[in-house]
C-alpha positions in Angstrom: 50.3 124.4 -13.4 49.4 123.9 -17.2 46.2 125.0 -18.9 44.3 124.1 -21.6 45.2 125.7 -25.1 41.8 127.2 -25.2 42.6 129.1 -21.8 46.1 130.1 -22.4 46.8 133.5 -22.0 48.8 134.9 -25.2 51.2 137.2 -24.1 51.8 140.2 -26.9 54.8 139.4 -28.7 57.2 142.4 -28.6 56.7 144.9 -31.8 60.5 144.6 -32.9 59.6 140.5 -33.2 56.4 140.7 -35.0 58.2 143.3 -37.5 60.9 141.0 -38.0 58.4 137.9 -38.4 56.1 139.9 -41.0 59.5 141.1 -43.0 60.6 137.3 -43.2 57.0 136.1 -44.5 57.2 138.6 -46.7 60.7 137.6 -48.0 59.5 133.9 -48.2 56.6 134.8 -50.5 58.4 137.0 -52.6 60.8 134.1 -53.2 58.4 131.6 -53.8 56.8 134.0 -56.5 60.4 134.4 -58.0 61.5 130.8 -57.9 58.3 129.6 -59.7 59.2 132.3 -62.5 63.1 131.9 -62.5 63.6 129.0 -60.3 66.5 128.9 -58.3 69.4 129.6 -60.7 67.5 132.3 -62.2 66.7 134.5 -59.0 69.0 136.5 -57.0 69.4 138.0 -53.5 68.8 141.2 -55.3 65.9 139.9 -56.9 63.9 139.1 -53.8 65.2 142.1 -51.6 63.5 144.2 -54.3 60.5 142.4 -54.6 60.4 142.2 -50.8 60.9 146.2 -50.2 63.9 145.4 -48.5 67.7 146.3 -49.0 70.1 143.5 -49.7 71.9 143.9 -46.1 68.2 143.9 -44.6 67.0 140.6 -46.5 70.4 138.7 -45.5 69.7 139.9 -41.8 66.9 137.4 -42.3 68.6 134.7 -44.6 72.3 135.2 -44.4 72.3 133.2 -48.0 70.5 132.5 -50.9 70.6 128.5 -49.8 69.3 129.8 -46.2 66.2 131.5 -48.1 65.3 128.3 -50.2 65.5 126.1 -47.3 63.2 128.7 -45.5 60.6 128.2 -48.8 60.9 124.7 -48.5 60.4 123.9 -45.2 57.0 126.7 -45.4 56.3 124.5 -48.3 56.4 121.5 -46.7 54.6 122.8 -43.2 51.9 124.1 -45.4 50.9 120.6 -47.5 51.3 118.8 -44.0 49.2 121.0 -42.3 46.3 121.1 -44.8 46.9 116.9 -45.2 47.2 116.0 -41.7 45.7 119.0 -39.5 47.4 118.2 -36.6 45.9 114.4 -36.7 47.3 111.1 -37.8 48.0 110.5 -41.9 44.9 109.5 -43.5 45.2 105.7 -44.4 43.2 103.6 -47.3 41.8 105.3 -49.9 41.4 108.0 -47.7 45.0 109.2 -48.3 44.4 109.3 -52.0 41.2 111.5 -51.6 43.4 113.8 -49.5 45.9 114.1 -52.6 43.0 115.1 -54.6 42.0 117.8 -52.4 45.8 119.0 -52.3 45.4 119.2 -56.0 42.0 121.2 -55.8 43.8 123.7 -53.0 46.9 123.9 -55.3 45.2 124.4 -58.6 44.3 128.1 -56.7 47.7 128.6 -56.3 49.9 128.4 -59.3 53.0 130.2 -57.8 53.2 126.8 -55.6 52.9 124.7 -58.8 55.4 126.4 -60.4 57.7 126.3 -57.2 57.7 122.8 -57.3 57.6 122.2 -60.9 60.7 124.4 -61.6 62.6 123.8 -58.6 62.3 119.9 -58.6 63.5 119.8 -62.3 66.5 121.9 -61.1 67.1 119.6 -58.0 67.5 116.4 -59.8 71.5 117.6 -60.1 73.0 116.2 -56.9 74.7 119.4 -56.5 71.6 121.5 -56.1 70.6 122.6 -52.6 67.2 121.5 -52.9 68.8 117.9 -54.3 67.9 116.2 -50.6 64.8 117.9 -49.9 63.5 116.1 -53.4 64.9 112.8 -52.6 63.1 113.0 -49.0 59.8 114.5 -50.4 59.5 111.5 -52.7 60.4 109.1 -50.3 58.0 110.3 -47.9 55.5 110.4 -50.0 56.2 107.1 -51.4 56.3 105.8 -47.5 52.7 107.4 -46.9 51.0 106.2 -50.3 52.4 102.5 -49.7 51.5 102.5 -45.9 47.9 103.5 -46.9 47.5 101.2 -49.1 48.8 98.1 -46.9 46.3 99.4 -44.1 43.5 99.2 -46.7 44.6 95.7 -47.4 44.3 95.0 -43.7 41.1 96.4 -43.7 39.6 94.7 -46.5 39.4 98.1 -48.7 42.0 97.3 -51.0 42.5 94.3 -53.3 45.0 91.9 -51.5 47.0 91.4 -54.8 47.0 95.3 -55.7 50.7 95.9 -56.7 51.5 98.9 -53.8 54.6 100.4 -55.6 53.1 100.4 -59.4 50.1 102.2 -57.9 52.3 104.6 -55.5 54.9 105.4 -58.1 51.9 105.6 -61.2 50.2 108.1 -58.9 53.0 110.3 -57.9 54.2 110.3 -61.7 50.5 111.4 -63.1 50.4 114.1 -60.3 53.8 115.7 -61.3 53.1 115.4 -65.1 49.8 116.8 -65.0 51.5 119.7 -62.8 53.5 120.7 -65.5 51.1 120.2 -68.4 48.9 122.6 -66.1 51.7 124.9 -65.8 52.5 125.3 -69.4 49.0 125.9 -70.1 46.6 127.2 -67.4 43.2 127.0 -67.8 43.6 124.6 -70.5 41.9 121.3 -68.6 40.7 120.6 -65.2 44.0 119.5 -63.2 41.4 118.3 -60.3 38.7 116.3 -62.3 41.8 114.8 -64.4 43.4 113.8 -61.2 40.1 112.7 -59.6 39.4 110.4 -62.3 42.6 108.7 -62.2 42.0 108.3 -58.7 38.9 106.7 -59.2 40.1 104.4 -61.7 42.5 103.2 -59.2 39.9 102.3 -56.7 37.5 100.7 -59.2 40.3 98.2 -60.5 42.1 97.5 -57.0 39.1 98.9 -54.3 
Protein backbone atom coordinates (compact mmCIF):
# COMPACT_ATOMS: atom_id res chain seq x y z
CA UNK A 1 0.00 0.00 0.00
CA UNK A 2 1.08 3.61 -0.39
CA UNK A 3 1.43 6.22 2.32
CA UNK A 4 0.86 10.00 2.26
CA UNK A 5 4.07 11.87 1.56
CA UNK A 6 4.33 13.17 5.12
CA UNK A 7 4.43 9.63 6.50
CA UNK A 8 6.67 8.01 3.95
CA UNK A 9 9.90 6.63 5.34
CA UNK A 10 12.86 8.02 3.43
CA UNK A 11 15.59 5.43 3.09
CA UNK A 12 19.12 6.64 3.54
CA UNK A 13 20.86 6.85 0.21
CA UNK A 14 24.17 5.08 -0.24
CA UNK A 15 27.06 7.36 0.71
CA UNK A 16 28.68 6.94 -2.70
CA UNK A 17 25.53 8.13 -4.42
CA UNK A 18 25.24 11.12 -2.07
CA UNK A 19 28.85 12.03 -2.76
CA UNK A 20 28.27 11.80 -6.51
CA UNK A 21 25.21 14.05 -6.35
CA UNK A 22 27.12 16.58 -4.26
CA UNK A 23 29.97 16.67 -6.79
CA UNK A 24 27.49 17.01 -9.64
CA UNK A 25 25.74 19.97 -8.01
CA UNK A 26 29.07 21.63 -7.22
CA UNK A 27 30.08 21.28 -10.86
CA UNK A 28 26.78 22.79 -12.04
CA UNK A 29 27.20 25.76 -9.68
CA UNK A 30 30.79 26.26 -10.82
CA UNK A 31 29.69 26.14 -14.45
CA UNK A 32 26.95 28.71 -13.76
CA UNK A 33 29.50 31.13 -12.31
CA UNK A 34 31.96 30.61 -15.17
CA UNK A 35 29.38 30.70 -17.98
CA UNK A 36 28.00 33.90 -16.44
CA UNK A 37 31.36 35.59 -16.95
CA UNK A 38 32.91 33.94 -19.99
CA UNK A 39 29.90 32.45 -21.73
CA UNK A 40 29.85 28.94 -23.09
CA UNK A 41 32.53 29.57 -25.70
CA UNK A 42 34.93 31.16 -23.22
CA UNK A 43 34.69 28.40 -20.62
CA UNK A 44 36.49 25.06 -20.82
CA UNK A 45 35.96 21.77 -19.06
CA UNK A 46 39.34 22.35 -17.42
CA UNK A 47 38.08 25.67 -16.01
CA UNK A 48 35.00 24.04 -14.49
CA UNK A 49 36.99 21.09 -13.13
CA UNK A 50 39.51 23.42 -11.44
CA UNK A 51 36.76 25.54 -9.87
CA UNK A 52 34.90 22.44 -8.71
CA UNK A 53 38.03 20.82 -7.27
CA UNK A 54 37.81 17.78 -9.55
CA UNK A 55 40.15 16.35 -12.12
CA UNK A 56 39.01 16.68 -15.71
CA UNK A 57 38.39 12.94 -15.84
CA UNK A 58 36.38 13.22 -12.62
CA UNK A 59 34.22 15.96 -14.08
CA UNK A 60 33.75 14.02 -17.31
CA UNK A 61 32.55 11.07 -15.24
CA UNK A 62 29.49 13.15 -14.33
CA UNK A 63 29.23 15.09 -17.61
CA UNK A 64 30.72 13.33 -20.64
CA UNK A 65 31.08 16.60 -22.59
CA UNK A 66 30.83 20.36 -22.20
CA UNK A 67 27.52 20.21 -24.07
CA UNK A 68 26.18 17.73 -21.50
CA UNK A 69 27.32 20.07 -18.72
CA UNK A 70 25.56 23.00 -20.41
CA UNK A 71 22.37 20.96 -20.72
CA UNK A 72 22.52 20.16 -17.00
CA UNK A 73 23.03 23.85 -16.16
CA UNK A 74 20.06 24.94 -18.29
CA UNK A 75 17.85 22.18 -16.89
CA UNK A 76 18.82 23.21 -13.36
CA UNK A 77 18.03 26.86 -14.11
CA UNK A 78 14.68 26.06 -15.71
CA UNK A 79 13.65 23.81 -12.82
CA UNK A 80 14.55 26.40 -10.19
CA UNK A 81 12.58 29.11 -11.98
CA UNK A 82 9.58 26.80 -12.49
CA UNK A 83 9.63 25.68 -8.85
CA UNK A 84 9.70 29.31 -7.73
CA UNK A 85 7.01 30.56 -10.12
CA UNK A 86 4.57 27.67 -9.85
CA UNK A 87 5.46 25.96 -6.55
CA UNK A 88 4.18 22.64 -7.88
CA UNK A 89 0.79 24.16 -8.62
CA UNK A 90 -1.01 25.43 -11.68
CA UNK A 91 0.63 28.42 -13.34
CA UNK A 92 -0.83 31.75 -12.17
CA UNK A 93 -3.04 33.44 -14.75
CA UNK A 94 -4.44 36.91 -15.27
CA UNK A 95 -2.38 39.73 -13.81
CA UNK A 96 -1.07 37.28 -11.18
CA UNK A 97 1.23 35.89 -13.86
CA UNK A 98 2.80 39.31 -14.35
CA UNK A 99 3.08 39.81 -10.58
CA UNK A 100 4.90 36.47 -10.45
CA UNK A 101 7.38 37.79 -13.02
CA UNK A 102 8.08 40.77 -10.75
CA UNK A 103 8.74 38.35 -7.88
CA UNK A 104 11.13 36.38 -10.08
CA UNK A 105 13.02 39.56 -10.97
CA UNK A 106 13.29 40.36 -7.24
CA UNK A 107 14.70 36.93 -6.61
CA UNK A 108 17.16 37.08 -9.48
CA UNK A 109 18.36 40.53 -8.47
CA UNK A 110 20.01 38.79 -5.50
CA UNK A 111 21.69 36.28 -7.85
CA UNK A 112 23.80 38.17 -10.41
CA UNK A 113 25.37 34.91 -11.59
CA UNK A 114 21.97 33.72 -12.78
CA UNK A 115 21.31 36.98 -14.58
CA UNK A 116 24.75 36.86 -16.17
CA UNK A 117 24.22 33.26 -17.21
CA UNK A 118 21.03 34.11 -19.07
CA UNK A 119 22.29 37.34 -20.65
CA UNK A 120 25.51 35.84 -21.99
CA UNK A 121 24.13 32.47 -23.07
CA UNK A 122 21.09 33.99 -24.76
CA UNK A 123 23.36 36.29 -26.76
CA UNK A 124 25.50 33.36 -27.89
CA UNK A 125 22.56 31.04 -28.47
CA UNK A 126 20.96 33.22 -31.15
CA UNK A 127 23.30 31.35 -33.51
CA UNK A 128 21.51 28.25 -34.85
CA UNK A 129 24.57 26.06 -34.31
CA UNK A 130 24.94 26.88 -30.64
CA UNK A 131 24.11 23.95 -28.29
CA UNK A 132 21.71 26.18 -26.31
CA UNK A 133 19.86 27.47 -29.39
CA UNK A 134 16.89 25.14 -29.05
CA UNK A 135 16.70 25.81 -25.32
CA UNK A 136 16.48 29.54 -26.06
CA UNK A 137 13.72 29.01 -28.62
CA UNK A 138 11.79 26.84 -26.16
CA UNK A 139 12.31 29.39 -23.38
CA UNK A 140 10.75 32.22 -25.35
CA UNK A 141 8.02 30.03 -26.81
CA UNK A 142 6.87 28.77 -23.40
CA UNK A 143 7.10 32.24 -21.83
CA UNK A 144 5.03 33.80 -24.62
CA UNK A 145 2.47 31.01 -24.37
CA UNK A 146 2.10 31.34 -20.60
CA UNK A 147 1.78 35.13 -20.55
CA UNK A 148 -0.55 35.03 -23.54
CA UNK A 149 -2.82 32.50 -21.84
CA UNK A 150 -2.68 34.60 -18.67
CA UNK A 151 -4.01 37.65 -20.52
CA UNK A 152 -6.71 35.67 -22.31
CA UNK A 153 -7.81 34.23 -18.97
CA UNK A 154 -7.90 37.77 -17.60
CA UNK A 155 -10.20 38.78 -20.43
CA UNK A 156 -12.55 35.90 -19.65
CA UNK A 157 -12.75 36.94 -15.99
CA UNK A 158 -13.07 40.65 -16.72
CA UNK A 159 -9.69 41.65 -15.29
CA UNK A 160 -8.11 42.47 -18.65
CA UNK A 161 -9.70 44.78 -21.22
CA UNK A 162 -11.25 42.94 -24.16
CA UNK A 163 -9.30 45.05 -26.66
CA UNK A 164 -5.94 44.49 -24.95
CA UNK A 165 -3.34 43.60 -27.63
CA UNK A 166 -2.13 40.31 -26.16
CA UNK A 167 0.79 39.66 -28.49
CA UNK A 168 2.15 43.20 -28.14
CA UNK A 169 1.87 43.19 -24.36
CA UNK A 170 3.62 39.83 -24.08
CA UNK A 171 6.44 40.68 -26.47
CA UNK A 172 7.01 44.11 -24.90
CA UNK A 173 7.10 42.61 -21.41
CA UNK A 174 9.75 40.10 -22.43
CA UNK A 175 11.75 42.76 -24.29
CA UNK A 176 11.70 45.11 -21.29
CA UNK A 177 12.74 42.32 -18.94
CA UNK A 178 15.62 41.14 -21.13
CA UNK A 179 16.85 44.66 -21.83
CA UNK A 180 16.64 45.63 -18.17
CA UNK A 181 18.65 42.57 -17.14
CA UNK A 182 21.38 43.44 -19.63
CA UNK A 183 21.61 47.06 -18.44
CA UNK A 184 21.60 45.95 -14.80
CA UNK A 185 24.38 43.45 -15.45
CA UNK A 186 26.52 46.14 -17.10
CA UNK A 187 26.18 48.48 -14.13
CA UNK A 188 25.10 46.60 -10.99
CA UNK A 189 23.63 48.87 -8.35
CA UNK A 190 23.03 51.75 -10.76
CA UNK A 191 19.26 51.26 -10.58
CA UNK A 192 16.67 48.97 -9.03
CA UNK A 193 15.73 46.36 -11.59
CA UNK A 194 12.82 45.28 -9.41
CA UNK A 195 11.35 48.76 -8.95
CA UNK A 196 11.60 49.62 -12.62
CA UNK A 197 10.13 46.35 -13.83
CA UNK A 198 7.31 46.67 -11.28
CA UNK A 199 6.61 50.20 -12.59
CA UNK A 200 6.39 48.84 -16.12
CA UNK A 201 3.97 46.09 -15.09
CA UNK A 202 1.80 48.54 -13.16
CA UNK A 203 1.61 50.79 -16.23
CA UNK A 204 0.32 47.83 -18.29
CA UNK A 205 -2.31 47.07 -15.65
CA UNK A 206 -3.41 50.70 -15.59
CA UNK A 207 -3.71 50.83 -19.35
CA UNK A 208 -5.33 47.44 -19.97
CA UNK A 209 -6.81 46.46 -16.63
